[in-house]
C-alpha positions in Angstrom: -1.9 -8.0 16.9 -3.4 -6.3 13.6 -4.9 -2.7 14.1 -4.7 -1.1 11.2 -5.6 -1.0 7.8 -3.9 1.0 5.0 -5.1 1.5 1.7 -2.1 3.4 -0.3 -2.8 4.2 -3.9 1.1 5.9 -5.4 1.1 7.9 -8.3 4.4 8.0 -10.1 5.3 10.5 -12.1 7.4 9.8 -14.8 7.9 10.9 -17.8 6.9 7.4 -19.5 4.1 7.8 -20.2 3.2 3.7 -18.9 3.1 4.0 -14.9 2.3 0.5 -14.7 5.6 -0.8 -14.1 6.0 1.4 -11.3 3.3 0.6 -10.0 3.8 -2.8 -10.0 7.4 -2.8 -8.1 5.7 -0.8 -5.8 3.5 -3.7 -5.1 6.3 -6.2 -5.3 7.9 -3.8 -1.8 4.6 -4.7 -0.3 4.6 -8.5 -1.2 8.2 -8.6 0.0 7.3 -7.2 2.8 5.2 -9.9 4.5 2.1 -8.0 5.1 -1.3 -9.1 4.2 -2.4 -7.2 1.5 -5.6 -7.0 -1.3 -5.1 -5.3 -5.0 -8.2 -3.4 -5.9 -8.6 -1.4 -9.1 -8.2 2.0 -7.3 -5.7 1.2 -4.5 -3.9 -1.6 -2.3 -5.5 -2.2 0.9 -2.6 -3.7 3.8 -3.2 -5.1 7.0 -0.9 -5.4 10.0 0.4 -2.7 12.9 0.0 0.7 12.1 3.5 1.1 12.7 5.0 -1.5 10.2 2.4 -0.4 7.9 4.1 2.4 7.2 7.1 1.5 7.1 5.9 -0.4 4.2 4.7 3.1 2.4 8.0 4.5 2.8 10.1 0.9 1.5 7.3 2.1 -1.4 8.6 5.8 -2.0 12.1 4.5 -1.7 11.8 2.1 -4.7 10.0 4.6 -6.4 13.4 7.1 -6.4 15.6 4.1 -7.0 13.8 3.4 -10.9 14.3 7.5 -11.1 10.7 8.7 -10.9 10.1 12.4 -11.2 8.0 12.6 -8.1 5.3 10.6 -5.9 1.9 11.3 -5.0 0.0 8.6 -2.5 -2.6 8.8 -0.8 -3.2 7.2 2.2 -6.2 6.2 3.8 -5.6 4.9 7.2 -7.8 2.6 9.9 -7.0 1.8 13.3 -8.7 0.1 16.0 -7.2 -1.1 19.3 -9.4 -3.7 19.4 -8.1 -5.8 16.2 -8.8 -5.3 12.8 -8.9 -7.2 9.3 -10.0 -7.0 5.9 -11.8 -10.3 5.8 -14.1 -8.9 9.1 -14.3 -5.2 7.6 -16.1 -6.6 4.5 -17.8 -9.7 5.6 -20.6 -9.1 4.8 -19.8 -8.2 1.6 -18.7 -11.4 0.3 
């Protein structure tokens, strides 16, 4: 059961002016994880088991280190519900 939504904004600090390729690489880590996700203008939201989602964030940071970024700031929001949660259910009245 999906018990959590996790939104993350990853901000790699690098000598490169353009951080978009790094953000794209972080989103690719999410895509390869197999969890449901949606990319939004300022953050990406993932849906799944909280432990799994936190492991995805750890892999995102590992990818940034692998790409040689100087440092990483991540802003993370977590919503957890023991009865289950989904992005669609939380936003259905707005669609």
